[in-house]
N, C-alpha and C positions, 0 to 999 in steps of 0.2 A: 289245544295249543296251536298257534299259527305256525305253519311250516316256514323255516327260515329262508327257503328258496323264494317263497312269495314275498318275504320281508325284503330280500335283496332286489327283487323285481320292482317293488314299490320305490325303493331308493333310486334305481336306475331311471324309472319313469319320471320321478320328480326332477332328477338331474337334467333329463332331456327337456322338460317343460321350462326349466329356468335358464338354460344355457343361452339361447339367442337373444335374451332380453338386454344383454349388456353390449351387443355389437353395435358399432356406429352405422348409421343408415346413410348410404351414398346413392345419389340419383344423377342421371346424365341425360341431356337432350342433344342430339347430333343432327345438324341440318346441312345438306349439300345441294346447292343450286348450280346446275350445268346448262339446262335447256332453256336459255333466254329467248323470248319471242321477238324482241326488238334488237338483239345483239347476237354476234356469232356465239355458237355453243362452246362452252368451256369443256376441256377434255377430262380434267382430273377431279373437280369437286365431288362428284358422285362417288368416284372410286375412293377418294380420301375420306369421305364421311363413312363409307362402308368399313374401311380399314380401321378408323378410329373408334367407330361403334363396336366393332369386334374386340378391340383392345379393352374397352370399358367392361364388356361382358366377361372376358377372360379374367379381368382384375377383380371380379366378384361384386360389381355394383348391384345394388338391390333393384334398380330400375334403369334401363337403357332404352331410349326411344329414338330410333333412326328414321329421319324423314328426308325425302329427296324431292327436288324440283317443286318447291312450294310457291304458291301465289301469295299476295299480300295478306288476303283474308286468312289463308291457311297458316301463315307464319304467326299472325296475331293470335289465332286460336291455339296453336301449339304452345306459345309462350304463356298464354293464360292458364292452360291446363298444367303446364310444368310448374308454374308458380304455386299451384295448389299442392303439388307433390313435395315441394321443398319445405312446406311448413313443419313437417315432422322429420326433416333430414338434418344430418350433421354436416354433410358435404354435398354441394350442388355444383354441377359443371355444365356449361353450354359450349359446344364446338360448332362453329359455322365456317363453311367453305363456299366461296362464291364471290360475286362482285360486291364491293362496298364503295361508298363515296363520302367525301368530306366537303361540307358546305359551311362557310363562315365559322370554322373551328369545331363544328359538330360532326359526328360520324353517323352514317346511315347504312343499313344492310339492304341490298336490292333484291326484291323477289323476282321470280321469272316472268311475271306479267307486267313489269314496269316498262313504260315507254320513255319517260323523262325527256320530253320534247323541250321543256323550258326548265330553268332552275327552280321555278315555283312548284313544279311537279314533284320535286324531291320531298316536300313536306307531306304530300298527299299519297304518294305511291311507294314509299320506302318505310322501313322500320328503324326507328332510332336505336342506337346502341344502348341508350339509357333504358329502353324498354326491356332489354335483356338483363341489365343490372337489376332492375326492379324485380324480375322473375326469380333471381337467385338470392335476393336479399334475406328471405326468411331463414336460410340455412344457419345453423348454430356455430359451426367451426370454420368452414372454408367456403368462399364464394369465388368460383373460377370461371372466366370467360376466355375462350381461345378463338381468335379471329384470324382465319386463313383467307382474308378478304382484301389483301393489299395489292391485288393484281392491277395491271394497267387497265383503266376503266374506259371502255369505248364510248359510254354515254357522254362523258365530259367533252369529247371532241365534237359531237354533233348538237349539244344542248345549246339552246338560245338563252341568253342572259337578259333578264329584265333590267338589271343594273350592271353596267360595265365594270363597276368597281367591286362587285360581289366576288369573293374569293372562292374558287373551287380547287381544292388542293390535289396534289399528286399523291396517291396512297391515302392513308388515314391520318387523322390528327392525334396528337398526344392526349392521353386520358389520365386524369388523376382521380381514382375512386375516393369517395367521401366516407363510405362505410368501412369499418375495420375488418381485417382478415379477408380482404378482397384483392384479387389479382386479375389483370387483363393482359393476356399474352398476344402479341402481334407477330404475324409471320415475317414482317419486315418493320423496322422502326419507323416512327412517324415521318411522313414526308417522302417515303421511298416505296417502291413497288416490289412485289414478290414474284418469283419465277414459278411457272406451272410445271416445269421440269420436262425432261424428254422421255421419261418412263411412265408407267401406269399411275404412279403417285408422285405428288410434289415432294421436294426435298424436306419441307417443313413437316408434312404429315409423316413421312418416313422416319424422321428423327424423333417425332413425338412418340410413336409406338415403340421405338427402341428404348427410350429412357424413362418415360413417365411411369410405366407399370412396375419398375424395379422396386421390390419390397423394401420399405424403410428408407428410401431415398428422398430427402427433403426436396420439395418442389423447386425451390430456388436453385439448388444444385442441378436438378433434372433439366430445368430450362437453360441453365448454363451449358450443360452438355449438348442440348439441342442447338443452341447458338453456335457452338464450336463445329458441330457436324454440318450445319447449313452453310456456314462461312467456307468450310473446306470444300463442300460439294459444288458451291457456286463461284469458286475462285474469288472469295471475299466481296462478291457483288450484293449479296443479300444477308442482312444481319437481323435476326429475330430480336425482339425487345419485349421486356415485361414491365408493366406499370402497376403501382400499388405496393403494399407491404404487408408482411405478416409479423407475428411476435417472435420472441427469442427461441421458442421450442421448434423442433423439427416438425414439418407438416408433410408427411408422405401421402401420395395418392393411394398407395397400397400399404397397409400396415406391415411392419417388419415381422419376419418369421421369428419364432422363439429361438433364443440362442441355445445351441446344443452344448450344455456344460455338464453332461453326465446325468444320471438319474436324480430327479428332484422330487419324486413322489414321497410324501410323508407317510410312513406305514401306519400312523395313527389316524390318517384321514378317513379310511374306510370304517374304522371303529367309531370315530366321532359321528359319521353320517348315520351308521346303524343306531347309535345311542340316541341321536336327535329324533330319528323316526320312532323309536320305542317311546321316547318322551312325548311325542305327539299322540301316540296311541294310548299311553298311560294305563295299560291293563296288566294284570298279573301274568297272563299268557305271554304278552310281548316281552316283559322283563325276564321271565324264565327262559324264553327262547334266546334272548340276548346273552344271558349268563351261560346257556348251554354252548353258544358259539365262542364267547369270550369269558372264560371262567376266572381269569386273573387280570390284575392291572388296575390302572387308575379309573377307567370307565366301569370296570366290573364292581369296584367299591361303590361308585355312584349308583349303579344299578341296584346293588344290595340295599342301599339306603332308600331308594324308591320303593323296593319291595317291602321294607319295614314300614314305610309310610302307608302303603296299601293295606298291610296287615293291621296296622293301628286303626285305620278307618273301618276295616271289617269288624274288628273287635268292638269298636265304639258302636257301630250299627247293631251288632248282636246284643250288646249290653243295653242299648236304648230300647230294643224290642222286648228284651226280658223285663226291664223295669216297667214298661208299659203294660205287659201282661200281668205282672205282679200287682200293679196298681188297680187294674181292672178286676182281678180276683178279690182284692181287698174290698173294693166297692161292692162287688156282688155279695160277698158274705155279710157286709153291713146291711145291704138292702134286704137280704133273706133272714136277717136277725139270727144268725148262726150263734153257736155257743161262743162265749168270751174267749176261750182258749184258742179256738180256731181263728177268731178275728185277730188275736194277738200274734198268732203264728203267721197269718197272712200279712199283717202290718210289718213284722220283722223281715219277712221275705221281700216285701216291697222296698223297705229301707235298704236292705242289703243290695238289692238290684239297682237302686238309685245310686248307692255309693259306688257300685261297680261301673255304672254308666259315667259318673263324674270322673272316676279314675281313668276310664278308657278315653274320655274326652281330653283329659290332660295329657295322656300319653300320645294321642293323635297330634296335639299341638306341639309337643316336643319333637316328634318325628317330622312334622311339617317344617319347624324351624331348622332342624338338622339338614333336611333336603334342600331348603332354600339357601342355607349357608354353603352347602356343598356345590350347588349350582353356580353360586356367585364365584366360588373359588375356581370352578371349571372354566367359566368365561374369562376370568383373569389369566389363568394358565394358558388357555387357547390364544388369547390376544398376545401374550408375551411370546408364545411360540411362533405365531404368524409374523410378528414384528422381527423376530430373530431370523426367520426364513427370508423375509423381504430384504433385510439388510445383507444377508449372505448372497442372495441373488443379485442385488445391486452391486456388491463388491465384485462378484464374478463377471457381471456384465462390463463393469469398468475395466477389469483386467483384460477381458476379451477385446474391448474397444482399443485399449492401449496397445495390445499385441498386434491388432489389425493395423493401427496407425503406424507402428514401427515397421511392420512388414511392408506397408505401402511406401513408406519413406525409403526403405532399403531397395524396393523394386524401382522406385523413381530414380534413385541414385545409380542403380545398375543399368537403367535404361538410357542414361545420358550418353551422347555420342563419344566415341573414343577420343577425338581431338580435345573435347572438353575435359576429359579426365587426365589427359596427358599434357595440358597446357603448362607453360613454365610457372615456377613458383610465384613470381611477381604477379603474373596475370591471375593466378588463383587467389592471391591475397586481395587483389582489386575486386574480383568477383565476390569474395566473401563480404566485402563492404557494401555491395549493392543491396538495395532494399529487398525485403522478403516479399513473396507474392502477395498481392492485395487480397483482402477478403472478398468473397463472392457477394457480400452485401454492399449496396451503395452507401455513400457517406450518410445520407439522410436516414436510410434504414438502420445503419449501425448506431447512429445517434439515438433514434427512437428506441431501439432495443436496449441500449445502455440505460436510457432514462427509465424505461419500463422496469428493468431489473433493480435500479436504484429505488424506485417507488416500492417494489416488492419487499426489499430488505429494510424499508423504513428510513432511508436517507434522503428522499426527495418527496416533497409535498405537492409540487406543481404537476401539471399534466405533461405527458410525454409527447411533445410537439415537434421533435426533431431539431429544435434550435438549441445549440450548445451555448447557452447564455451563462450569466454570472451565477444564477441559482443552481444550474446543473453543475457548474464547476465547484460551488460550495458543497453540494451533495456528495461529489466524488471525493472532496477533501475530507468530509466526515467519514466516508467509507474507509479511506486510507487510515484515518485515526483509529477507528474501532476494529478494523480487520487486520491492522498491522501491515498494510501494503504501501507501495510507493509509486502508484501510477501517476502519469503526467495528467494533471487536471485540466490542461488547456485544450485537450483533444479527447474525443470518445474513441478509445482504442479497442481492438479485438481482444487484447489480453485482459483488459478490464472487464469486458463482457464475459469472457470465460470464467474469470474469478468470481464475478457476481452470480453467474449461474450455479457455481459450485456451492454457494451458501444456501442451506435449506430453509432458513427463516430470517427473522429480523436481526439486523446487525447494529444499526444506529438506535440508541435509546429513544423512547417516545417522550417528547417534550410537550407539556400542556401549558396553556395560558393560565393566568391567575384566576382562581375560582374553579379550576378544573383539575382532575387527577387522572392518572393513567389506569385503565382497566383493560388488561390484555393489550390489544392493538388499537384501542380507541381511548379518547379523552371524554370523560363524563363529568357533568357538573357536580360540584360538591354541594350537598344539601345538609344543612345544620338543623338541629331540633330547636324548638321554641326557646327563646332567650339566649341563643348563641348565634354567632356570625363568623364568617371566614376572616381570620386574622392575617397579619402581614406575612406569617410563615406558611400561609395556605392551609392552615388547620383551623378547625372550629374552636372558638374561644367564647367565654361568657361575656355578654354585653354589660359593661360597667355603667352604673347610674350616674348621670351627669349632675355635678354640683352647680348651684346657682352662681352665675358669673356677674360680678358688679359691672354696671354700665359706666360710661365715661361721666354721665351726669351725676351718678352717686359719688364717684371719686371726687368730682369738683366740689360737691356740697360738703363732703367730709373735710376737705382741705380748708374751706372757708370757715367752718365751725372751729377747726383747730386753731387758725390764726386769731379768731376773735377771742377764744378762751385764753390764748397766750398773752394777748394785749390787755385784757381786763385785769384790774388789781385783784389780789387774792382776797377772797371773801373772808370776813372775820369769823373766827371759830369761837363759838360761845363756850364760856366756862361755867355758866349757871349763876354768876354774880352780875349785879347791875350797878352802874354809877350814874348819878344825876347831877346836873349843874343848870345854869341859867338857860342853856341851849336845849335841854331835854335830858332824857335818860337813854343809855345804851348798854349793851352787854359788855362785860369784861372780856378782852381778847384772850385767845388761847395762849397759855404759858404765863399769863399775868394774874395778879390778885388785887384785891381791894386793900389799900393801906393808907398811910399819911405821907404827904409830899410837901415841899416848901411852897409857900405862896409865891406866885410869880413876881409880885411887886414888893413883897416884904418877906425875904427869905427867913426871917426869924420866926415867922408865923407858920404853923403846920396846919394843913387842911386835908380832908379826905381826898384820895386820888388813886390812880391806877399805877401799881408797882410791877414793873416787868424785869425779869432777870436778864 
């Protein structure tokens, strides 16, 4: 019998082997350029890169590569190698601190060996920001580039222009990423420069390491906090800015810690793991060891059924062996020409053994069916229990979030200055009429998020392009109709976004074109069997045989024949009698008879003639 301690160790080893497979993979590349050969040395980029790289490592990133004072060839090589690491990553981040330059609306990162004597040297001696975007593009969930490169650029002051009209901007130019789930964060918004700071690190880097690694904090909110800190520390002279957009779900740099809502361990989990391991071993010793540890309960009954199945198989194998031996004995006696009584006895024994084998085979099939049915019931019960547990945890999480939100609102109310709380009643009413704080999302991001959620619940069929057009307004009207809400369809509001996120599945019914029908969340073409077609009610109906249709020529011919027949005198109807005179003989008309009539010139004389009533 397998010791149950070894049994538990096997379970623990399997758990360790399967655990890390489900974690998201996060990689980061950090570059800091300070020692420029053709420009004054920058004080903070190397310090900032070291600080931010340490932040990524403490945040649990799977790969963090920190590189300092790189030449052009070294920067290209590092970006190429990093692009290879992002192919199997869920999240890829590049942080660059150093000089950057904008030329004709395009942004470039400046290596330490750049001279940039003319504006044409920018294309040869620098690294386009597009190259960094290309390196992070393979990541599956998030592509993030942080550029602390908006410093006042000394190269632009000494650079010779090949064209006087060529634009060389101050700071960096605005960037709109084309790939989804991509963000580019600037230390200062487009067209402005960033401060290197008076301390060891720049204000931007200091704020980054303060807010980005907070567990569960959405990146958009984190960069909003970074913006607030930098504005405060630079007396509103430097405003960080973020370009690009994400979806409606929160995207934290560091996953949220599990919410502590009391013990959540299911006491049946350990029993289930032990049962599944015994099921993999599928031996009598394993099941007997399991029953010794868990003699009663749902899984114990399942284990007993598995033991019955093994016992039935053992009985069947023994009966088969006995039947084979009896058949061999019968064959031997026949071959040795033994006495008839011995042969009959051997034949009877062989028949009995075969009957026993057949009975054992049937019993094995019965036990097999029982165990399969029990396993199916077990899976259904476990799925129901898992669903109930997930719903319970979701409800507890929602309650915890609501409590945290209420606590934050109370704290915010309590933190208001005393004069605000003590303002006259009239001023308080005016303040109550002021608009609520705007969402941290921009108008375009909010519109895209609302459109994405409308597509998810089946109310919008067009793409989420950020344009709140007539189609988007109609889709929100449909959502109001089927969800029982009354949101203003003329704008994409944060309240509508929250209501859409709260819906777990399709709200608007699926409407299919003629000839198609709904199948789940898709429209599939209706296929009718031979002799049938799709009718007006979108159902298959039998094809009716077409009756011959008279042509216009046939109708015209029938009308002419009818007119001719009407104009012609009625044809005489023969009665079988004939009358003759000097002009010839003819048949007596129908309804008449042969008789005598007065002579036309002498009425007193009677002559044969036609008499009609």
